[in-house]
C-alpha positions as CSV (number, residue, x, y, z in Angstrom):
1,M,-107.6,-76.1,17.5
2,H,-109.0,-76.7,20.8
3,E,-112.4,-75.7,21.9
4,G,-112.7,-72.4,23.6
5,D,-109.5,-70.9,22.1
6,A,-109.9,-67.5,20.5
7,P,-109.2,-67.4,16.9
8,V,-105.7,-66.2,16.0
9,T,-105.8,-63.2,13.7
10,G,-102.5,-62.3,11.9
11,P,-100.9,-62.4,8.6
12,S,-101.4,-65.3,6.5
13,S,-98.4,-67.4,5.9
14,S,-99.3,-67.9,2.3
15,P,-97.2,-66.1,-0.3
16,A,-100.1,-64.3,-1.7
17,S,-101.0,-62.8,1.6
18,L,-97.4,-61.8,2.3
19,A,-97.2,-59.9,-0.9
20,Q,-100.4,-58.2,-0.2
21,N,-99.3,-57.2,3.2
22,Q,-96.0,-55.8,1.9
23,S,-97.8,-53.7,-0.6
24,K,-99.7,-52.0,2.2
25,V,-96.5,-51.0,4.1
26,P,-95.6,-47.3,3.5
27,R,-92.4,-46.6,1.6
28,T,-91.1,-43.7,3.7
29,V,-90.6,-44.1,7.4
30,S,-90.1,-40.5,8.5
31,S,-93.0,-38.2,8.7
32,S,-91.3,-35.1,7.2
33,P,-89.9,-35.1,3.7
34,T,-86.1,-35.0,3.3
35,T,-84.4,-32.5,0.9
36,L,-81.2,-33.5,-1.0
37,H,-78.4,-30.9,-1.2
38,P,-75.3,-31.0,-3.4
39,P,-72.2,-32.3,-1.5
40,P,-70.2,-29.4,0.0
41,T,-66.7,-28.6,-1.2
42,T,-63.6,-29.2,0.9
43,S,-63.1,-25.6,1.9
44,D,-66.8,-25.1,2.7
45,S,-67.0,-28.3,4.7
46,L,-63.9,-27.2,6.6
47,G,-65.2,-23.8,7.3
48,H,-68.6,-25.2,8.3
49,S,-67.1,-27.7,10.7
50,I,-64.9,-25.0,12.3
51,R,-67.9,-22.7,12.7
52,N,-70.0,-25.4,14.2
53,K,-67.2,-26.4,16.5
54,F,-66.6,-22.9,17.6
55,F,-70.3,-22.2,18.4
56,N,-70.6,-25.6,20.2
57,E,-67.6,-24.7,22.3
58,L,-68.9,-21.2,22.8
59,H,-72.2,-22.5,24.2
60,K,-70.2,-24.4,26.7
61,V,-68.4,-21.3,28.0
62,P,-70.1,-19.9,31.0
63,F,-70.4,-16.2,30.2
64,P,-73.4,-13.9,29.9
65,S,-75.1,-13.2,26.6
66,W,-74.3,-9.5,26.7
67,A,-70.6,-10.4,26.2
68,L,-71.3,-11.7,22.7
69,V,-71.4,-8.2,21.2
70,P,-67.9,-7.1,22.4
71,L,-66.5,-10.5,21.4
72,G,-67.9,-10.1,17.9
73,F,-66.5,-6.6,17.6
74,L,-63.1,-7.9,18.7
75,I,-63.1,-10.6,16.2
76,T,-64.1,-8.2,13.4
77,L,-61.3,-5.8,14.4
78,I,-58.7,-8.7,14.3
79,L,-59.9,-9.7,10.8
80,L,-59.7,-6.1,9.5
81,S,-56.1,-5.8,10.9
82,C,-55.0,-9.0,9.1
83,C,-56.5,-7.7,5.8
84,L,-54.7,-4.4,6.2
85,C,-51.4,-6.1,6.8
86,L,-51.8,-8.3,3.7
87,F,-52.7,-5.3,1.6
88,K,-49.6,-3.3,2.8
89,K,-47.4,-6.3,2.1
90,M,-48.7,-6.7,-1.5
91,I,-48.1,-2.9,-2.1
92,F,-44.5,-3.0,-0.7
93,K,-43.7,-6.1,-2.8
94,K,-44.9,-4.3,-6.0
95,K,-42.8,-1.3,-5.2
96,K,-39.7,-3.4,-4.5
97,E,-40.1,-5.3,-7.8
98,R,-40.5,-1.9,-9.7
99,G,-37.4,-0.4,-7.9
100,G,-35.4,-3.5,-8.7
101,K,-36.2,-3.3,-12.3
102,E,-35.1,0.4,-12.4
103,K,-31.9,-0.5,-10.6
104,N,-31.1,-3.3,-13.0
105,E,-31.6,-0.9,-15.9
106,N,-29.2,1.7,-14.5
107,S,-26.7,-0.6,-12.9
108,I,-23.7,-2.2,-14.6
109,N,-23.2,-5.9,-15.0
110,M,-20.1,-6.6,-12.8
111,S,-19.5,-10.0,-14.4
112,S,-19.3,-8.4,-17.9
113,V,-17.0,-5.7,-16.5
114,R,-14.7,-8.3,-15.0
115,E,-14.7,-10.3,-18.3
116,E,-14.3,-7.3,-20.6
117,G,-11.8,-5.4,-18.4
118,T,-11.7,-1.7,-19.3
119,K,-13.9,-2.0,-22.4
120,Q,-16.8,-0.2,-20.7
121,P,-15.6,3.0,-19.1
122,I,-17.5,4.0,-15.9
123,H,-18.2,7.7,-15.6
124,H,-19.5,9.5,-12.6
125,G,-20.7,13.1,-12.5
126,S,-21.2,15.5,-15.3
127,N,-19.0,16.2,-18.3
128,S,-17.9,19.6,-16.9
129,D,-16.6,17.9,-13.7
130,L,-14.7,15.4,-15.8
131,K,-13.1,18.3,-17.8
132,E,-12.1,20.1,-14.6
133,E,-10.5,16.9,-13.2
134,D,-8.6,16.3,-16.5
135,S,-7.3,19.9,-16.5
136,E,-6.3,19.7,-12.9
137,S,-4.4,16.4,-13.4
138,K,-2.6,17.8,-16.5
139,E,-1.4,20.8,-14.5
140,A,1.7,19.7,-12.7
141,P,2.7,21.6,-9.6
142,K,4.9,24.6,-10.2
143,L,8.4,23.8,-8.8
144,G,10.3,26.8,-10.3
145,K,12.7,27.1,-13.2
146,L,16.4,27.2,-13.8
147,L,18.6,29.2,-16.1
148,Y,21.8,27.4,-17.3
149,T,24.4,27.4,-20.0
150,L,26.1,24.6,-21.9
151,D,29.4,24.7,-23.8
152,Y,31.9,22.1,-25.0
153,N,35.6,22.7,-25.2
154,F,36.8,20.5,-28.0
155,T,40.5,21.2,-27.2
156,D,40.3,20.0,-23.6
157,S,37.3,17.5,-24.2
158,T,35.4,19.1,-21.3
159,L,31.8,20.0,-20.9
160,V,31.3,23.4,-19.3
161,V,28.0,23.7,-17.4
162,G,27.0,27.1,-16.1
163,V,24.2,27.3,-13.4
164,I,23.1,31.0,-13.6
165,Q,20.0,31.4,-11.5
166,A,16.7,30.0,-10.4
167,E,13.2,31.6,-10.1
168,G,9.9,30.7,-8.5
169,L,11.2,27.8,-6.5
170,A,8.8,25.8,-4.3
171,A,8.9,26.7,-0.6
172,M,10.3,23.7,1.4
173,D,10.7,25.3,4.8
174,M,8.0,26.3,7.3
175,S,9.0,29.9,6.8
176,G,7.8,29.8,3.2
177,Y,11.4,29.9,1.8
178,S,14.1,27.5,0.8
179,D,17.9,27.3,1.0
180,P,18.6,26.0,-2.5
181,Y,21.8,24.6,-4.0
182,V,22.3,22.7,-7.3
183,K,24.0,19.3,-7.8
184,V,25.2,18.6,-11.3
185,Y,26.2,15.2,-12.7
186,L,26.1,13.1,-15.9
187,L,24.1,9.9,-16.3
188,P,24.7,7.0,-16.5
189,D,28.1,7.1,-14.7
190,K,27.0,9.9,-12.3
191,K,30.6,11.2,-11.8
192,K,30.8,14.3,-9.6
193,K,34.4,15.2,-10.5
194,F,34.1,18.5,-12.3
195,E,37.6,18.2,-13.8
196,T,36.8,14.8,-15.4
197,K,37.2,14.8,-19.2
198,V,34.3,13.8,-21.4
199,P,35.2,12.7,-24.9
200,Y,32.9,14.1,-27.5
201,A,32.3,10.7,-29.0
202,E,30.9,9.5,-25.6
203,L,28.9,12.6,-24.9
204,G,25.9,11.7,-27.1
205,G,24.8,8.8,-24.9
206,K,24.8,10.8,-21.7
207,T,22.2,12.9,-19.8
208,L,23.0,16.0,-17.9
209,V,21.1,16.3,-14.6
210,M,20.8,19.5,-12.6
211,T,19.0,18.8,-9.3
212,V,17.9,21.7,-7.1
213,Y,18.0,20.8,-3.3
214,D,16.9,22.5,-0.2
215,F,19.7,22.5,2.3
216,D,18.7,21.4,5.9
217,R,21.2,21.5,8.7
218,F,19.6,18.9,10.8
219,S,18.0,16.4,8.4
220,K,18.3,15.0,4.9
221,H,18.3,17.6,2.1
222,D,15.1,17.6,0.1
223,A,15.1,17.7,-3.7
224,I,12.9,20.5,-5.1
225,G,13.1,19.4,-8.7
226,D,15.5,18.7,-11.5
227,V,16.3,19.5,-15.1
228,R,17.4,16.8,-17.5
229,V,19.1,17.5,-20.8
230,Q,19.8,14.8,-23.4
231,M,23.3,15.6,-24.8
232,N,22.5,14.2,-28.2
233,K,19.9,17.0,-28.6
234,V,22.3,19.8,-27.9
235,D,24.0,21.8,-30.6
236,F,27.6,22.3,-29.3
237,S,28.6,24.5,-32.2
238,H,27.7,27.5,-30.1
239,L,27.0,28.4,-26.5
240,T,23.5,27.3,-25.3
241,E,21.7,29.4,-22.7
242,E,18.0,28.7,-21.8
243,W,15.4,28.5,-19.0
244,R,13.9,25.2,-18.2
245,D,11.0,24.3,-15.8
246,L,11.9,22.1,-12.9
247,L,10.2,18.7,-12.9
248,K,9.7,16.4,-10.0
249,A,13.0,14.8,-9.2
250,E,13.3,11.1,-9.6
251,K,14.2,9.2,-6.5
252,E,18.0,8.7,-6.4
253,E,19.0,5.1,-5.8
254,Q,21.8,4.6,-3.3
255,E,25.0,4.5,-5.3
256,R,27.2,1.5,-4.8
257,L,30.6,2.8,-3.6
258,G,32.3,-0.4,-2.8
259,D,33.2,-2.4,0.3
260,I,36.1,-2.5,2.7
261,C,37.4,-5.2,5.0
262,L,38.8,-4.2,8.4
263,S,40.3,-6.0,11.4
264,L,40.0,-4.6,14.9
265,R,42.0,-5.7,18.0
266,Y,42.1,-4.1,21.4
267,V,44.3,-5.0,24.3
268,P,43.0,-3.3,27.5
269,T,46.1,-4.0,29.6
270,A,48.4,-2.3,27.1
271,G,45.8,0.3,26.0
272,K,46.5,-0.5,22.4
273,L,44.0,-0.4,19.5
274,T,45.1,-2.0,16.3
275,V,43.3,-1.4,13.0
276,V,44.3,-3.6,10.0
277,V,43.1,-2.5,6.5
278,L,42.9,-5.8,4.7
279,E,41.4,-5.1,1.3
280,A,38.6,-3.4,-0.7
281,K,36.4,-4.5,-3.5
282,N,34.0,-3.1,-6.2
283,L,35.1,0.5,-5.6
284,K,33.5,3.2,-7.6
285,K,35.2,4.2,-10.9
286,M,36.7,7.6,-10.4
287,D,39.1,7.9,-13.4
288,V,38.4,8.4,-17.1
289,G,39.8,5.0,-17.9
290,G,37.2,3.3,-15.6
291,L,39.6,2.6,-12.8
292,S,40.9,4.4,-9.7
293,D,44.1,4.8,-7.6
294,P,42.7,4.1,-4.2
295,Y,44.2,4.5,-0.8
296,V,42.7,4.5,2.7
297,K,42.9,7.1,5.4
298,I,42.2,6.4,9.1
299,H,41.4,9.0,11.8
300,L,41.2,8.5,15.5
301,M,38.6,11.0,16.8
302,Q,37.2,12.0,20.2
303,N,34.5,14.7,20.8
304,G,34.8,15.8,17.1
305,K,38.6,16.3,17.3
306,R,41.1,14.4,15.3
307,L,43.7,12.8,17.6
308,K,45.7,10.7,15.2
309,K,45.9,10.1,11.4
310,K,47.2,7.2,9.4
311,K,47.0,6.2,5.7
312,T,47.8,3.2,3.5
313,T,49.9,3.1,0.4
314,I,48.3,3.9,-3.0
315,K,47.3,1.1,-5.3
316,K,47.4,2.0,-8.9
317,N,44.6,1.4,-11.5
318,T,42.4,-1.0,-9.6
319,L,39.0,-1.2,-8.1
320,N,39.8,-4.2,-5.9
321,P,43.0,-3.2,-3.9
322,Y,44.7,-5.5,-1.4
323,Y,46.5,-3.8,1.5
324,N,46.9,-5.9,4.6
325,E,48.4,-2.9,6.4
326,S,48.3,-2.5,10.2
327,F,48.0,0.7,12.3
328,S,48.1,1.0,16.1
329,F,46.7,3.7,18.3
330,E,47.2,4.3,22.1
331,V,43.8,4.3,23.7
332,T,43.2,3.8,27.4
333,S,40.4,1.6,28.8
334,E,38.7,4.8,29.9
335,Q,38.9,6.3,26.4
336,I,37.8,3.3,24.4
337,Q,34.1,3.9,25.0
338,K,34.4,7.6,23.8
339,V,36.5,7.4,20.7
340,Q,35.7,6.8,17.0
341,I,37.6,5.3,14.1
342,V,36.8,7.0,10.8
343,V,37.9,5.1,7.7
344,T,37.9,6.9,4.3
345,A,38.7,5.4,0.9
346,L,40.0,8.0,-1.5
347,D,41.1,8.2,-5.2
348,Y,44.6,9.6,-5.6
349,D,44.9,12.4,-8.2
350,K,48.2,14.0,-9.2
351,I,46.5,17.2,-10.1
352,G,43.9,18.7,-7.8
353,K,42.2,17.3,-4.8
354,N,42.0,13.6,-3.9
355,D,38.3,12.7,-4.1
356,A,36.7,10.5,-1.5
357,I,35.1,7.3,-2.8
358,G,33.3,6.4,0.4
359,K,33.5,6.5,4.2
360,V,32.5,4.6,7.4
361,F,33.1,5.1,11.1
362,L,33.1,2.7,14.1
363,G,32.9,3.3,17.8
364,L,30.9,5.9,19.7
365,N,27.4,6.5,18.2
366,S,28.0,4.1,15.2
367,S,25.2,1.9,14.0
368,G,24.5,-1.3,12.0
369,T,27.4,-3.5,11.2
370,E,29.9,-0.9,12.4
371,Q,28.4,-0.9,15.9
372,R,28.3,-4.8,16.0
373,H,32.0,-5.0,14.9
374,W,33.0,-2.5,17.6
375,S,31.0,-4.4,20.2
376,D,32.5,-7.8,19.2
377,M,36.0,-6.3,19.5
378,L,35.3,-5.1,23.0
379,A,33.8,-8.4,24.0
380,N,36.9,-10.3,22.7
381,P,40.0,-8.5,24.1
382,R,43.4,-9.4,22.5
383,R,41.6,-11.2,19.6
384,P,41.5,-9.7,16.1
385,I,37.9,-9.4,14.7
386,A,37.6,-9.0,10.9
387,Q,34.4,-7.8,9.0
388,W,33.3,-6.2,5.7
389,H,31.7,-2.8,5.6
390,A,29.8,-1.0,2.9
391,L,31.2,2.4,2.1
392,K,28.8,5.3,2.4
393,P,28.8,8.8,0.8
394,E,31.2,11.1,2.5
395,E,28.6,13.9,3.2
396,D,26.3,11.4,4.9
397,V,28.9,10.1,7.3
398,N,30.1,13.7,8.0
399,A,26.5,14.6,8.8
400,E,26.2,11.7,11.2
401,L,29.5,12.6,13.0
402,T,28.5,16.3,13.4
403,K,24.9,15.4,14.5
404,K,26.1,13.0,17.2
């Protein structure tokens, strides 16, 4: 150390002095004592941070202090609205669950219904309503009743049916009345020849049908109802006379009458119309033996008047006759658009009237295959055009001719 230097005061560099000095250093640096708190939870820390952030941002917003009160009121109102909405939602959910349980208790498991079919009957309404519906369904509509007689003549092998009278028939016309008539036939052959003999041995397997119709001049006749009598349940040892209620008539299927093949040829220059009856097939059985004696009649008509008539020869005991017979008519080119050819197949009978098997007409006001055949003939002059036609009931064709 040089002379004149001030003595250096400071901590001694010795270990003892260092330890002594360290012991004199205070242990706490801060002047105020620190309090230890338990670590906040996640939700508390999140809410605390959001609140602090909100108030920090709020202090930055330049608005007067008096606006804090309305703002606080608005926030409170929003919170109350949210709570109310949540409360309503919970109440509605509980009601819905309760209603669903009640519905499930009263409803029917459709899968079980589909699996079990009709094992679980479904009833609607009260028992009284069901009884009324059953009684109404059992009560058939009243169509009227028919008085008839039945007798069998063993000598002539004929069944005698007497249609006496009808009562309480259902009204079919707008006037509240009907124009009734009765059609009688036997099933299954459905023959309409009253003079046809019915052997007693064959009578047991037949059914007598008496159908009451309402006559209509301008449209199809409507069936009011019918009476069906099983012949094997009738005692023919005496005359039977009884009233029977009419039942709803079963729909009559169109009876197959057979088919006929015709050839048409027209020569305009000569004014000549040629009709050739070639053959017929599957004609309806008209005789007791199951056959017929068919022949064909042809009429040339204009304005409902018969101008000419022709007919073929009679073919005995056959349902498939072959004719190949030709007939010519004088028809001018002016007339050809106004005339009609009416073709009727009949069953020849030595005793009584010859019964019509079926009928067709071609020409003016015809339709279907008949109209096409006629048009093809006119479109191909001097050339024969052949075609098959289905025979129709005589009354139906007559109605068409008179209507048109």
